[in-house]
N, C-alpha and C positions, 0 to 999 in steps of 0.2 A: 497674724495681726496682733500687735501688743494691745494691752488693756485700754490705753488712751485712744488709740486709733479705732478700736472696736466701739468704744463709746461715741466717738465722733461720727462714725459711719451709721450707727443706730440713730443718732440725732438727725443726720442728713436724711435718712429714709423716712423718718417721722415728719420732717419738714416738707418733703415732697408730697406726702400724703395729705397734709392738712393746710397747705399754704393757700390754695385757691379759695378766695372769698373770706379768708381768715381775718379777724379783726385784732389779732394778738401780736402780729409781727410788724416791726419797722424794717422796711427794705431799703438798703443802701446800695445803689449801683455806682460803680467806680469805673471811670475811663482812665486807664493807666497811661502815663507818658514818662519821659525821661527826667524832667525837672519838677513838673507840677502835675498833680492829679486833679480830676474833676469828679465830684460826687453829687448824686441825686438822692434825696430822701423822700420816701413815699410809703404807702401802705398797699396791702394786697387787694384792697377794694378799689384801687385806682385813684386814691387821693394823693395829691402832690403836697408835700410839706415844705421842702426847700429844693428848688430846681437847680441851684448852682452853688456849690461850695468848692473853692479852689484851695488846695493845701499843698505844702511843699513836700518833696520826697526826702524827708528826714524825720527823726524821732519827734521833733516838735510838731511838725505837720500831722503826723500820725496821731499824736495825742489830741490835737485839735479835732480831728475827725471823730474819735471815740467820745470826746467830751460833748460834741454837738449831738451825737446819737443818744447819749444818756439824757441830755436835756429834752430832746424831743420825746423820748420814751416816757419821761415823767410828765411832760406837758400834755400828751395825748393819751396817757394811761395805757401804754403798750407794754406787753410782757417780755417780748424777745426781740432781738435784732439779728439780722443776717446780712452779711456783706458779700457782694458778688462782684467779680472782676473778670476781665478778659485776659487770657494768658498771652500777653504781648511780649514776645521775645523773652528776655530775662528781666525786664523792667518790673514785672509784677512780683518777683520773688522776694525782695526785701520787705515790701508791704505785706505780702502773704505770711511770711515767717513772723513778722512782728505781731500781726493780728492773732496768729495761732498761739504765740507766746503769751498773749494777753487773754487767752481762753475765749476768744470770740469765735462765733460761727462763721465760717468762710466757705464759699462755693465758687466754682468756675463756670463761666458761660462760653460756649463754643464760638469761635470767630466766624465760622460759617453760618451759624444760627443767627448771630448778630447782623451779619450782612443781609440775610434773607428777611429778617424781621424789621429792618430799618424803614422800609417803605410803609409798613403798617401803622406807623405813628401818625403820619399826616398825608400819606399817599404820595410821598416824594422820596427820591434817593439822596436828597441833600444830606451832607455829612458834616458834623462839627462835634467838638468835645462835649458840649452841654447835651446835645441830642443823643450822643452815644451813651453817656451815663444813664439817661432816661431810658434808653433802649435796653440796657442791661437790667435795670430795675423792672421794666415791663416783663422781660423774660423770667426774672425771679418770681414775680407775682403769679406766673403760670406754672411754676415748678420745672421749667425747662433749663436745668442746670446740671452740673456734674460735681462729683465728690472731689474735694481738694486733697489729693494724696500727699502725705508727708512721709517720704521714705526715710529709713534709718541711714546712718552715716555710711555703712558698707555698701548699701545698694546705691546710694547717691554717688559714691566714689566710682562704682562700676559703670554707672550710666555716663559719668563724665569721661571716663577712659574710652568707652565705646564711641562717644561723640568725637573725641580726639582721633581715634583710629579711623572713623569714617572720613574725617577731613583730610587726614594724611593719605588715605587711599585714593581720594579724588585727586589730590596733587600728584600722586604717583602715576595714575592713569593719564592725567593731563601731560606729564612729562614724556611718558611713553609715546603718546600720539604726536607730540612735537618732534620727537626723534624720528619716528617712523614716517610721518607724513610731511615733515618739514626738511629733513636731511636725507634720509635713505632714498626716498622716491626721486630726489633731485640729483644726488651724486652717485648712487649705486642702486638703481631700481631693481636690478636682478637679485639683490640680496633679500628682497621682500619675500620671495618664495621659500626661503629658508628661515624666516623670522621666528616662527613659533616653535622651533625645535630645541634651541638652547639659548636662553635669554642672556646669560652671562657672557658667552662667547660673542653674541651679537653686539652687546654693549662694548666689549673690548675692541671689536672691529671698528665700531663707530668712533671710539675714543682715539685709537692709534693709527688706523689705516683705512678710513672710509673711502678714500679716493681709489677707485679701481686701478688706475694707472700705477699707483704705488704698489698695490698688491701684485700686479702682473710683473713688475720689475723685481719683486722680492722672491728669493728662493722659497720653495714650499716649506722646508724645514724651519727657516727663520719666521715665516708667517705663522706656523703652528706655535712656535715658542712665544711669539708676540701676543697671541690672542687666547692662549689656554694656560691654565694653572695646574692641570693634572691630566693624565692619560686615561681616557674613558673607553678605549678599545677601538675595534674596527669600525663601528658605526660612526664614531666621531671623526676618524681619519677620512672616511668616504665623504662625509659632509663637508669637511674643510677642503678636501681635494676638489670637490665640485665648485665650491665658492672660488677657489683659486683659479680654476680653469675658466669659469664664466667671467671673471674680472678682465681677462684679456680681450673680450669682445663686448665689454659694457658700453652702453650709450650714455652713461652718466656724465654730468658736467664736472669739469675739473674744480677742485677745492682751492679756495684762496686761504690766506692766513687767518682772515676773519672767520671763514667757515670752520676751519680746524679749531679755533678758539671756542666758537659756538658749540661745536660737537663735544669738546672736552667739558665745557661748562654744564651742558645739559646732562651728560652722563654722570658727572660728579653730583649734581643736584638729585638725580634719580637714585643713585646709590645711597645718598644721605637719607632720603625719604624711606628707602627700604630698611636702613638701619634703625631709623626712628620707629617704623612700624613694628619691627621685631622687638624693640624694647618695650613699646606700648603693649604688645601682646603678652609679653612676659609679666607686666604689671597686672594685666587683666586676669591672667591665670592665677597670679598670686592673690588678687583680691577675691577670687572665687573659691579658693581652697578652703576657707573657713565655713562655707555653706554646705550643709548636708544635701541640699537640693542639687547642687552642682554635680556631686559625685553620682547621684541617681540619674541625672540627665545624660551623663556620659555613657551609661549602659544602653541607651537607645541607639539602634543602628543608624548611621549617618550623622550622628551628633559628635562633633569634635569640640575642642576648647572654645572656638569662636562661636559656633552655633549654640552651644550650651550656655555660654555667657550671655548671649543676646536673649535667649528664652528666659533665663533667670532674671535679667535686668528688666525686661518688659512685663513679665507676669508678676514679679516681686513676691508679695505674699499671696499664695494660692487661695487662702481662705476668704479673700475679698471678692471672689467670684463664686456665685451659687449655682450657675448653670453653664453648660458648655457653650451656649449661644453667646454668652458674654465674652468668652475667651476668643471665639471666632471673630467677633466684632472688634476686639482689641487689635487683631491682625488685619482687619479689613477683608477677611475670607468668608464673610457671610454673603449669601445670595440675595440679590435684589433685582427688581424689574419694574418697568413702567407699564402697568396694565390698565387699559382704558378702551372702551368701545367694543366693536365686534371682534377684533383680533386679540383681545386680552388673553384668551385661552391658548393662543399659539405663541405667546411671548416666551422666550427662553431666558430664565434668570441668569445673571452673570455676577461675578465678584463685585462687591461694592467698592473695594479698595479705599475705604474711608479710614482704615486703621493705620497702625504703624508699618511703614513700608519696609523698614529694616528687618523687623520680625517676619514679615511676609516673605521677603527674599531669603532669609536664613532658613526658614522652615521648608521652603521649596527646594533649596539646595540639599537639605538633609534628605528629603523624599527622593530626589534624583539619585543621590549617592546610594541610599539604602535599596532602591529598586534595582540597582545594577549589581550590588556587591553582597547583599544579604539574601540567603536562600528563602527564609520565611517571608521577608518583605517582597521578594520577587514573586513568590507564589501568590501573595495577596494582590499584587499588581497585575499578574496574569489573569486572576479571577475578575478583576475590574474590566480587563480588556476583552474577556471572553464574549464572542459574538459581535464585537464592534471594531475588530481590528482594521477594517477598511475605511472607517469614517475619517475624514480629514481632521487632523489635529487632535485625535482622540488620545494619543499617548500623553500629550501635555495636559489635557483636561483631567485625565486619570491621575497624573502626578500631583495636580493641584488637590484632587480629592484625597489622595494619600497624604499629602502634606497637612491638610486639615485634620485628618485622623491622627497623625503623629503629634500635632499640637495638642489635641484633646488628651491623648495618652500622656504626654509630658505633664500637662496640668494635673491630671488624675494621679500620676506618680508623685508629684510634689505634694498634692493635697493629702494623699494616704501614706506618703513616705515609704514607697515600695519600689523595688527594682523592676526593670522591663521584663515582661513575659510575653514572648512572641506567640505562644499558643493561645493566650487569651485574645490577642489582637486578631488572630485568624478566625476565632469562633464568634466574634461580635458581628 
């Protein structure tokens, strides 16, 4: 964490400690919108100074906000001002960046917390912009807020690329489902049993000869030349021979010219998405090369370029976490349970899943791969399973436990700048 961020974080911690009942702070709660923002001015003691200030989403409007805050500080003899806002999409980022450039104290308030706290204002669930800004200010006065992290340019670039990759991956999966469930099951349902064996050959079949009648009338040699680009050996030949033979007895519906055009269009879109994903992944790897943490993360079993980049992007600066519980909460891998009444002792805690879902997914995939391919990790995984092998779902539960441990190890390696040591993992 650079010197400026370290200072900001220290100020944030101090603010949370002393805000309750303090008479030194001017609290500004902001409800963020697209064109105009609503602000509420008050104090930590519950005094309302100005319930509604509407300002434009531009530099002039931001200046008006800060000027009114300065006026109120002088008028009511307050020493400090803190601005709080809800992270609404990307609408809050220009305002947040501008306030930080002006050396103002800025914090975030969770959307979930705002929704839960709304009815405490007047016992109603009624929602409007003025009430939402007062809601944010109320939470600030209780110290229920989060640190506004300002990542450096490289880390921000990496997060942008990962977001783009996630969106492209969703589009790719959507196109695959459209091809498989919208075309294959209709025109050549027997092909579905061979679907997971070679995706490129399957796409070639969908694009050029999905109609099983066309395949049945085609000599086997011509069919192979049409759907393959290289000779992969005997297994490939057997698979294509089976597809060619089953086409003669297929129950699929004949394809019209519109169906053929649809198939070619979807396959073309899917291959375009795959090319874009490949290029984005190259940019992600390039963006990570300058980080010493990235090279350390790659030494962990199960960590490839994608998983290492996700961990690097989400943890960011490892020094901003002081305890392992904070890292687990970041991924939503902390345990929680609703305990009340006579059965509270029998409640089994489960994952909260309140953190970053992409990080949670990536670290679980790393644990799954490592438990299958790395001898040391497999030994640890076997130790987890010892005596509980017959419990339903125990292997998945223990992989989650292993994933949590790998995440803590990754954070510790980044914090101490050391490479992975499997012997230390087994002795912990």
